C-alpha positions as CSV (number, residue, x, y, z in Angstrom):
1,M,38.3,46.3,61.8
2,L,42.0,47.4,61.2
3,L,44.9,45.3,62.4
4,H,46.8,47.0,64.8
5,H,49.4,44.7,65.5
6,P,52.0,43.2,62.6
7,V,51.8,39.6,63.7
8,E,48.2,39.7,63.1
9,L,48.6,41.0,59.9
10,L,51.5,38.6,58.9
11,G,48.9,36.0,60.1
12,V,46.3,37.1,57.6
13,L,48.5,37.0,54.7
14,L,50.2,33.7,55.7
15,A,46.3,32.5,55.8
16,G,45.7,33.6,52.7
17,L,48.5,32.1,50.5
18,L,47.8,28.6,52.4
19,V,44.6,28.6,50.9
20,P,45.0,28.1,47.1
21,L,48.1,25.6,48.0
22,K,45.3,23.6,49.6
23,Q,42.8,23.8,47.0
24,A,45.5,22.8,44.8
25,A,46.7,19.9,46.9
26,E,42.8,18.6,46.9
27,V,42.4,18.5,43.4
28,E,45.6,16.8,43.1
29,S,44.3,14.4,45.0
30,A,40.7,14.4,43.6
31,L,42.6,13.9,39.9
32,Q,43.6,9.9,39.3
33,R,45.8,9.2,36.3
34,R,45.7,6.4,33.6
35,V,48.0,5.7,31.2
36,A,46.9,3.5,28.3
37,M,48.1,2.6,24.6
38,V,47.0,3.4,21.3
39,G,44.5,1.2,20.3
40,S,43.7,-0.6,23.6
41,S,40.9,-0.5,25.9
42,V,40.6,1.3,29.1
43,L,38.0,1.3,32.1
44,L,37.4,4.5,33.9
45,A,35.9,3.9,37.5
46,G,33.4,5.9,38.5
47,P,33.1,6.9,42.4
48,H,33.3,3.8,45.2
49,N,31.3,6.0,47.8
50,I,27.7,5.5,45.7
51,T,25.3,3.2,46.5
52,L,22.3,3.8,44.3
53,I,22.7,5.0,40.7
54,H,19.7,7.2,39.2
55,S,22.1,8.5,36.7
56,V,25.5,9.1,35.1
57,Q,27.1,11.6,32.8
58,W,30.9,11.2,31.0
59,E,32.4,14.0,29.8
60,H,35.8,14.5,28.4
61,L,38.0,17.6,29.0
62,N,40.5,18.4,26.2
63,G,42.0,21.6,26.7
64,T,39.0,24.4,26.8
65,A,36.7,22.3,25.4
66,S,34.1,20.1,27.2
67,H,32.5,17.2,25.3
68,T,29.8,14.7,26.1
69,I,30.2,10.9,26.0
70,L,27.3,9.7,27.1
71,Q,24.2,10.2,29.7
72,Y,22.4,7.8,31.7
73,E,19.4,8.5,33.4
74,R,16.5,5.9,34.5
75,H,17.4,2.9,32.3
76,N,17.7,5.7,29.2
77,L,21.5,5.7,27.6
78,T,22.3,8.4,25.3
79,I,26.2,8.2,23.7
80,H,27.4,10.9,21.7
81,M,29.5,11.1,18.8
82,P,32.3,10.0,18.2
83,Y,32.2,7.6,21.1
84,I,29.3,5.3,19.6
85,A,30.0,1.6,19.5
86,R,33.1,2.8,21.6
87,A,31.9,3.5,25.0
88,H,30.3,1.2,27.2
89,L,28.8,2.1,30.6
90,H,28.4,-0.2,33.6
91,A,25.4,1.2,35.0
92,S,26.3,-0.8,38.3
93,N,28.9,1.4,39.7
94,G,28.7,4.1,36.7
95,S,32.5,3.3,35.0
96,L,33.0,3.8,31.4
97,L,34.9,1.1,29.0
98,L,36.6,3.0,26.2
99,E,37.5,0.7,23.3
100,D,39.9,1.5,20.4
101,L,42.0,4.3,22.3
102,Q,43.7,7.2,20.0
103,E,46.1,9.9,21.0
104,S,43.1,12.3,20.7
105,D,41.5,10.4,23.4
106,S,44.3,12.0,26.0
107,G,42.6,14.7,28.1
108,I,40.6,14.7,31.3
109,Y,37.5,12.8,32.1
110,R,34.9,13.5,34.6
111,V,32.1,11.6,35.6
112,T,29.0,13.0,37.5
113,V,26.6,10.8,39.5
114,N,23.3,11.2,40.6
115,R,22.6,15.2,39.4
116,A,21.0,16.0,42.7
117,E,23.6,14.6,45.4
118,R,26.3,15.8,42.4
119,E,29.0,12.9,43.0
120,S,31.9,13.5,40.5
121,L,35.3,12.2,40.0
122,T,38.0,13.7,37.6
123,I,40.4,10.9,35.9
124,L,43.8,12.4,34.1
125,L,44.0,9.9,31.0
126,D,47.6,9.6,28.5
127,V,46.7,7.6,25.7
128,L,50.2,6.7,24.4
129,K,51.7,5.0,21.5
130,P,55.2,2.6,22.2
131,V,58.4,4.8,22.0
132,S,60.5,3.3,19.2
133,H,64.2,2.3,18.8
134,P,66.1,6.3,19.4
135,Q,68.1,6.9,16.5
136,L,71.7,8.5,17.8
137,W,73.7,10.3,15.4
138,S,76.9,13.2,16.4
139,R,77.2,16.2,15.5
140,G,80.7,18.5,15.3
141,L,82.6,16.3,17.4
142,V,86.0,17.7,16.7
143,A,88.8,18.3,19.9
144,K,88.9,21.5,21.9
145,A,85.3,22.2,20.0
146,S,81.7,21.9,21.4
147,G,79.7,18.9,20.1
148,E,76.4,17.2,20.2
149,V,75.2,13.9,20.5
150,L,71.6,13.4,19.4
151,C,68.6,11.1,20.2
152,E,65.0,10.9,18.4
153,V,62.7,8.4,18.5
154,A,60.8,8.5,15.3
155,E,57.3,7.5,16.8
156,G,55.7,7.9,20.0
157,R,56.0,10.8,23.0
158,A,58.8,9.8,25.4
159,D,58.7,11.5,28.9
160,T,62.0,10.6,30.2
161,F,65.6,10.7,28.2
162,T,68.5,9.1,30.1
163,W,71.8,8.7,29.0
164,K,74.9,6.8,29.7
165,K,78.4,6.2,28.8
166,D,80.2,3.0,28.8
167,G,77.3,2.0,30.9
168,Q,77.7,4.8,33.7
169,M,74.7,7.5,34.6
170,L,75.4,10.9,33.0
171,P,74.3,13.8,35.2
172,P,71.1,15.4,33.8
173,D,72.6,18.7,33.8
174,R,74.6,17.5,30.4
175,S,71.3,17.0,28.5
176,Y,68.3,18.8,27.4
177,H,65.0,17.7,25.8
178,L,64.1,19.7,22.8
179,S,60.5,18.2,22.6
180,G,59.2,14.3,23.8
181,S,60.9,13.1,20.6
182,L,64.4,15.0,20.7
183,S,67.3,14.8,23.4
184,V,70.6,16.8,23.0
185,L,73.7,15.4,24.7
186,H,76.1,18.4,25.1
187,L,79.8,18.3,25.3
188,R,80.9,21.7,26.0
189,V,84.7,21.1,24.8
190,A,85.1,17.6,23.5
191,K,88.5,16.2,24.1
192,K,89.9,12.7,23.6
193,S,88.1,11.0,27.2
194,D,84.3,11.7,25.5
195,C,85.1,8.7,23.2
196,G,83.3,5.8,23.8
197,S,80.2,4.4,23.6
198,Y,76.7,6.3,24.3
199,S,73.3,5.0,25.2
200,C,70.1,6.4,25.2
201,N,67.0,5.1,26.5
202,A,63.6,6.7,26.2
203,S,60.3,5.7,28.1
204,N,56.8,6.8,28.7
205,G,54.6,5.5,30.5
206,I,54.2,1.9,28.6
207,S,57.1,1.1,26.8
208,W,61.0,2.0,27.0
209,Q,63.7,1.9,24.0
210,E,67.5,2.3,24.3
211,T,70.2,2.5,21.3
212,S,73.7,2.5,21.9
213,L,76.7,4.3,19.8
214,N,79.9,4.3,19.8
215,V,81.3,8.0,19.3
216,T,84.2,9.3,18.5
217,V,86.1,12.6,18.7
218,A,88.2,13.4,15.1
219,G,91.2,15.5,16.2
220,L,91.4,17.3,12.8
221,S,88.9,19.7,11.7
222,P,87.6,19.6,8.0
223,P,89.7,23.0,7.3
224,L,92.9,20.8,9.1
225,Q,92.5,18.0,7.3
226,D,93.0,20.6,4.3
227,V,96.0,22.2,5.8
228,L,97.4,18.4,5.9
229,R,96.4,17.8,2.1
230,I,98.0,20.6,0.6
231,S,101.2,21.1,2.9
232,V,102.0,17.2,1.7
233,V,101.4,17.9,-2.0
234,A,103.6,21.5,-1.7
235,V,106.3,18.8,-0.1
236,V,106.1,16.8,-3.5
237,F,106.2,19.6,-5.6
238,A,109.0,20.7,-4.1
239,A,111.0,17.5,-3.4
240,V,110.3,17.1,-7.2
241,S,111.6,20.2,-8.3
242,G,114.6,19.9,-5.5
243,W,115.4,16.1,-7.9
244,G,115.3,18.5,-11.1
245,I,117.8,20.9,-9.7
246,I,120.8,18.7,-8.5
247,F,120.5,16.3,-10.8
248,P,121.8,17.9,-13.7
249,V,124.2,19.3,-11.3
250,C,125.6,16.1,-9.9
251,Q,126.2,15.1,-13.5
252,S,129.6,15.3,-15.3
253,E,130.7,18.1,-17.0
254,K,130.2,16.0,-20.2
255,L,127.0,14.7,-20.0
256,R,125.4,17.9,-18.5
257,I,122.1,19.0,-19.8
258,R,122.7,22.0,-22.1
259,G,120.6,24.0,-25.0
260,E,117.3,23.9,-25.3
261,L,116.5,20.8,-23.0
262,W,118.5,22.9,-19.9
263,R,116.1,26.0,-20.7
264,W,112.9,23.7,-20.5
265,L,113.9,21.7,-17.3
266,S,115.0,25.3,-15.7
267,A,111.4,26.6,-16.7
268,Y,110.0,23.8,-15.4
269,T,111.6,23.7,-12.1
270,C,111.1,27.1,-11.1
271,G,107.4,26.4,-12.3
272,L,107.1,23.4,-10.0
273,V,109.0,25.8,-6.9
274,C,106.4,28.9,-7.7
275,I,103.2,26.2,-7.4
276,S,104.8,24.5,-4.0
277,S,105.1,28.1,-2.3
278,I,101.7,29.0,-3.1
279,L,100.6,25.9,-2.2
280,A,102.7,26.7,1.3
281,G,101.6,29.7,1.7
282,T,97.5,28.7,1.0
283,A,98.4,25.9,3.8
284,G,99.7,28.9,6.1
285,I,96.6,30.9,5.7
286,L,94.2,28.2,6.7
287,W,96.1,27.4,9.5
288,M,96.1,31.0,10.6
289,R,91.9,31.5,9.7
290,E,91.6,28.1,11.9
291,E,94.1,28.7,14.7
292,G,94.7,32.7,14.7
293,P,97.6,34.7,13.7
294,S,100.9,33.5,14.4
295,I,104.4,34.8,13.8
296,A,105.7,31.7,13.2
297,V,103.6,31.4,10.2
298,I,103.4,35.0,9.4
299,V,107.6,35.7,8.9
300,P,107.7,32.5,6.1
301,E,104.3,33.6,4.8
302,I,106.5,36.8,3.2
303,F,109.1,34.7,2.8
304,L,107.0,32.6,0.2
305,L,105.4,35.2,-1.0
306,Y,109.2,36.5,-2.4
307,V,110.1,33.2,-3.8
308,I,106.5,32.9,-5.6
309,V,107.2,36.0,-7.4
310,I,111.0,35.3,-8.5
311,T,110.4,31.7,-9.6
312,F,107.6,33.3,-11.8
313,L,108.9,36.1,-13.0
314,V,112.1,33.3,-14.0
315,A,110.2,30.6,-15.2
316,F,108.3,33.1,-17.7
317,T,111.0,34.5,-19.0
318,V,113.2,31.6,-19.7
319,T,110.0,29.9,-21.2
320,F,109.1,32.9,-23.3
321,Q,112.2,35.2,-23.6
322,P,115.3,33.7,-22.6
323,T,117.1,36.4,-24.7
324,K,116.5,39.2,-22.0
325,L,118.3,37.3,-19.3
326,I,121.3,36.5,-21.4
327,Q,124.3,38.7,-21.9
328,L,126.1,37.2,-24.6
329,K,130.1,36.9,-24.7
330,S,130.5,37.0,-28.5
331,T,128.4,36.5,-31.4
332,A,131.1,33.2,-31.8
333,D,129.4,32.0,-28.7
334,L,126.3,31.5,-30.5
335,I,127.2,29.2,-33.3
336,T,130.1,27.2,-33.6
337,S,131.0,25.5,-37.0
338,V,133.0,22.1,-37.0
339,P,136.4,23.0,-39.1
340,S,136.1,20.9,-42.1
341,H,139.1,20.7,-44.9
342,A,138.8,20.1,-48.2
343,G,136.6,17.4,-49.7
344,S,135.8,15.9,-46.5
345,P,133.0,13.6,-46.3
346,C,131.0,15.1,-43.1
347,P,129.2,18.8,-43.8
348,P,130.0,20.9,-40.9
349,V,127.8,20.8,-38.0
350,E,126.0,23.7,-36.5
351,A,125.9,23.2,-32.4
352,H,122.7,24.9,-30.6
353,S,123.0,28.1,-28.6
354,D,124.1,26.6,-25.2
355,I,122.2,29.3,-23.1
356,S,123.9,26.8,-20.0
357,S,127.2,27.7,-20.9
358,L,126.4,31.6,-21.4
359,S,126.8,34.1,-19.0
360,F,124.6,36.0,-17.2
361,P,124.5,39.2,-15.3
362,W,125.2,39.1,-11.9
363,P,121.9,39.7,-10.2
364,A,119.9,37.2,-12.6
365,Q,122.8,34.7,-11.7
366,R,122.3,35.1,-8.2
367,T,118.5,34.9,-8.3
368,M,118.4,31.8,-10.4
369,G,121.3,30.3,-8.4
370,Y,119.6,30.7,-5.0
371,A,115.5,31.5,-5.3
372,A,114.7,27.9,-6.4
373,P,116.8,26.1,-3.9
374,G,115.8,28.5,-1.3
375,G,112.2,28.4,-2.1
376,V,112.6,24.1,-1.8
377,L,114.3,24.6,1.3
378,L,111.6,27.0,2.6
379,V,108.3,25.0,1.5
380,V,110.0,21.6,3.3
381,V,110.5,23.8,6.3
382,T,106.7,25.5,6.6
383,S,105.1,22.3,5.3
384,S,106.8,20.2,8.1
385,F,105.7,22.9,10.3
386,H,102.6,22.7,9.7
387,M,102.1,19.0,9.7
388,K,103.8,18.6,12.9
389,N,101.3,21.1,14.3
390,I,98.7,19.0,12.7
391,H,99.7,15.5,14.0
392,Q,99.9,16.8,17.6
393,R,96.5,18.1,17.0
394,H,95.6,14.6,15.9
395,E,96.8,12.9,18.8
396,E,93.6,15.0,20.8
397,G,91.4,13.0,18.9
398,C,90.8,9.1,19.1
399,T,90.2,9.1,15.3
400,A,92.9,7.5,12.5
401,F,95.1,9.7,11.2
402,M,94.1,10.5,7.5
403,D,95.9,8.3,4.8
404,V,97.6,10.4,2.1
405,T,100.0,7.8,0.4
406,T,97.6,7.7,-2.6
407,L,97.7,11.4,-2.8
408,V,101.6,11.3,-2.2
409,V,102.3,8.7,-5.1
410,S,99.5,9.6,-7.3
411,T,101.5,13.5,-7.4
412,A,104.7,12.6,-7.4
413,A,104.2,10.0,-10.7
414,V,102.5,13.2,-12.6
415,L,104.9,15.6,-11.9
416,A,107.8,13.6,-12.5
417,L,107.1,12.3,-16.0
418,P,107.6,15.7,-17.4
419,I,111.3,15.9,-15.9
420,L,112.2,11.9,-17.0
421,A,111.0,12.9,-20.7
422,I,113.4,15.5,-20.9
423,F,116.6,13.3,-19.4
424,L,115.5,10.8,-22.2
425,C,115.1,12.9,-24.8
426,Y,118.8,14.4,-24.0
427,H,120.5,11.0,-23.1
428,T,118.7,9.4,-26.7
429,T,119.9,13.1,-28.4
430,Q,123.7,12.4,-26.7
431,G,124.0,9.1,-27.9
432,W,122.8,10.1,-31.5
433,L,125.7,13.1,-31.4
434,Q,128.3,10.5,-30.2
435,E,127.2,8.3,-33.0
436,H,127.3,10.9,-35.6
437,D,130.7,12.3,-34.3
438,S,132.3,8.9,-34.0
439,S,131.0,7.7,-37.5
440,C,132.6,11.0,-39.1
441,A,135.9,10.4,-37.3
442,D,136.4,7.3,-39.4
443,K,135.0,9.0,-42.4
444,E,137.7,11.6,-42.0
445,R,140.5,9.0,-40.9
446,S,139.6,6.6,-44.0
447,F,139.4,9.9,-46.0
448,E,143.5,10.8,-44.8
449,M,144.7,7.1,-45.7
450,S,143.0,7.2,-49.2
451,L,145.4,10.6,-50.1
452,P,148.6,10.3,-52.4
453,I,151.6,10.6,-50.3
454,S,153.4,13.8,-51.4
455,M,157.6,13.1,-52.1
456,D,160.2,15.2,-50.6
457,P,162.0,17.0,-53.4
458,D,165.4,16.6,-51.1
459,L,164.9,13.2,-51.3
460,T,164.2,12.6,-55.0
461,S,167.6,14.7,-55.8
């Protein structure tokens, strides 16, 4: 019969929806749940409303497969593999005792009593291992980046994971379960306030375990730590090269380094400025790769590139082709001889070419005069900028600042050795020359005093 009223049609639809829900509720209420530990025994009770039992059949439903555990009828008991010696039936009430439980014993157990009456009962059995102590570790905890704290149990299946921070329960939406043995606490944007003690509680129906972990958020990522190391080394290179530039200038004109040692000192200091500029430029590139391009970094990078090219060319030319930078005033400026008198005890001494006293073309003078000191200043400024920003970023975390004392001391000691060797060699040579000149002057004076005094003709007359 067709329904002509919408209200009747709606009622039929609601009734059709309620029937499956009612059936599901009945099944749920009829299904009993039991939890047992691996290796223990469990007693599965039969129906309570049976007074006289003629037959009993227990079945194990594991997934889609059904396995008969035992059959009892008229005092005849049959137990099937692999339940022999593990299954025991109490014929008086139809209950089943299972011993030495294994995880494979988990599933639904159904008992049918008195086949004619078809009285049945279903029981859901979970055989669980006790959960082990959870293992906690963190991953990617850097300021302003997402990180995770992971909790994993090595043995047993955990049904529930709960998280606490400093003893306070965390909302469930901050963590998620990947499996029965792993839970992940997600830190969307890690910050200093996320530092603290985290505890993870893993539990199932028979046991629970809890473990704590002190979590720290690093202010600096590994690339920014590399930027700090490179910037520190660049400043040390610049400082040592600046010392090599300033110290000879502060010496008196008489003690100032000249000649071949001056050439090696100039090449070494220019080389240090070139390397320090390369390091500072590399630190800037790594910084922009981590933090993004910035005009405050790009502009110094351009000037650093200019300093690198100029100081490299100067160092190379002074080392291997020094004559290309020298404009000689005259041939006499290269070799000077000490005037000698006939019969002098000291032979003439040939002076080495004094490169520092020679005149350079104006562009070369300006390049050598400003490129190296300007490069030192630029490296110090840019590296200080990076170190300041890195220190500010470090304050956003809660870890200790990276110790660079050993790096600074070792680098400075290695770089200062060649300069000290040049100074030592020069002052040793100067002392020998002064001693040689003093000895020759004494011999000249003795030689002049030993000559016969010539008589004036006017006096003899």
